[in-house]
C-alpha positions in Angstrom: -0.6 -43.2 134.3 -1.4 -42.7 130.6 -4.0 -39.9 131.4 -1.4 -38.1 133.5 1.2 -38.6 130.8 -1.1 -37.3 128.0 -2.2 -34.4 130.2 1.4 -33.3 130.8 2.5 -33.8 127.1 -0.4 -31.8 125.7 -0.4 -29.2 128.5 3.4 -28.6 127.9 2.4 -27.4 124.4 -1.0 -25.8 124.8 -0.2 -23.6 127.8 2.7 -21.9 126.0 2.1 -18.6 124.2 1.9 -19.1 120.4 2.0 -22.9 120.9 3.8 -24.9 118.2 2.0 -27.9 116.7 5.4 -29.2 115.8 6.1 -29.7 119.5 2.9 -31.7 119.8 4.0 -33.9 116.9 7.4 -34.4 118.6 5.7 -35.5 121.8 3.6 -37.9 119.7 6.8 -39.2 118.1 8.3 -39.8 121.5 5.2 -41.6 122.7 5.2 -43.8 119.6 8.7 -44.9 120.4 7.5 -46.0 123.9 4.3 -47.7 122.7 5.3 -49.5 119.6 8.0 -52.0 119.0 10.2 -50.5 116.3 12.6 -52.3 114.1 13.3 -55.9 113.3 11.9 -57.7 111.5 10.8 -54.4 110.0 13.1 -51.6 109.0 14.7 -49.7 112.0 11.9 -47.1 112.6 8.9 -49.0 111.4 6.2 -50.3 113.8 3.8 -51.8 111.3 3.9 -53.1 107.7 5.2 -55.9 105.6 8.7 -56.1 104.1 7.3 -58.2 101.2 5.0 -55.3 100.3 7.6 -52.6 101.0 5.0 -50.7 103.0 5.8 -49.6 106.5 4.4 -47.2 109.1 6.4 -45.6 111.8 8.9 -42.8 112.3 10.0 -41.2 109.1 12.5 -38.5 108.4 9.6 -36.1 108.5 8.3 -37.4 111.8 5.6 -40.0 112.2 3.6 -41.5 109.4 0.2 -39.8 109.2 -1.6 -42.9 110.4 0.5 -43.2 113.6 0.6 -39.4 114.1 -3.3 -39.3 114.1 -3.5 -42.4 116.2 -1.1 -41.2 119.0 -2.4 -37.6 118.9 -5.9 -38.8 119.3 -5.0 -40.9 122.3 -2.9 -38.1 123.9 -5.7 -35.5 123.4 -8.3 -37.9 124.9 -6.0 -38.5 127.9 -5.5 -34.7 128.2 -9.2 -33.9 128.1 -10.1 -36.5 130.7 -7.3 -35.5 133.0 -8.1 -31.8 132.6 -11.8 -32.2 133.3 -11.1 -34.5 136.3 -8.7 -31.9 137.7 -11.4 -29.1 137.3 -13.9 -31.3 139.2 -11.5 -31.8 142.1 -10.5 -28.1 142.1 -14.1 -26.9 141.8 -12.7 -24.6 139.1 -14.8 -21.5 138.7 -14.0 -18.0 137.2 -16.3 -16.2 139.7 -16.3 -18.1 142.9 -12.9 -19.9 143.2 -10.8 -16.8 143.7 -7.9 -15.5 145.8 -7.0 -15.6 148.6 -8.7 -18.9 149.7 -9.6 -20.5 146.3 -12.6 -22.3 147.8 -14.0 -24.8 145.3 -17.3 -24.1 143.6 -19.5 -27.1 144.0 -21.8 -26.0 141.1 -18.9 -25.9 138.6 -17.4 -29.1 140.1 -20.7 -30.8 139.2 -20.7 -29.2 135.8 -17.2 -30.4 135.0 -18.2 -33.9 136.2 -21.1 -33.7 133.7 -18.6 -32.7 131.0 -16.3 -35.6 131.9 -19.2 -38.1 131.8 -20.4 -36.8 128.5 -16.9 -37.0 127.1 -16.6 -40.6 128.3 -20.0 -41.4 126.7 -18.8 -39.9 123.4 -15.7 -42.0 123.5 -17.8 -45.1 124.1 -19.9 -44.2 121.1 -16.8 -43.8 119.0 -15.5 -47.3 120.1 -18.9 -48.7 119.1 -18.6 -47.0 115.7 -15.0 -48.4 115.3 -16.3 -51.9 116.2 -19.0 -51.6 113.5 -16.4 -50.3 111.0 -14.2 -53.2 111.9 -17.0 -55.7 111.5 -18.2 -54.2 108.2 -14.8 -53.7 106.6 -13.9 -56.6 104.3 -10.4 -57.6 103.4 -10.3 -58.1 99.7 -9.9 -61.7 98.4 -6.5 -62.2 96.8 -6.7 -63.1 93.1 -5.8 -66.7 92.2 -2.2 -67.2 91.5 -1.4 -68.6 88.0 
């Protein structure tokens, strides 16, 4: 379902003339309220952070914190891309051959869209591997000794 949800959320914005990025951020804000537990023991609209550090990430008066906005938008755009490419595979989308009145699928373009979907998936796998290396190579600083 997340791919269909992301496809719809992004499509609702990108298919409109003069699309408004603010609507995309609003969709990300709504998604964040579904995906993250907001509030206690944190402040009402916070999903991450520590009260003792007075540092929180979540929904702010301006929208989402930049960390969560990038996080959610990245996921939504990946879902959209995967769903859109899969739809074009199934439709046999083609500007020349899939035309009115019968809209017969173009097998050549169906295969090309499948190739695109596979390459997109491979790039996402590569990104996950990069994130895993980053996670393994990132060191949490040692706290200084307390007097």
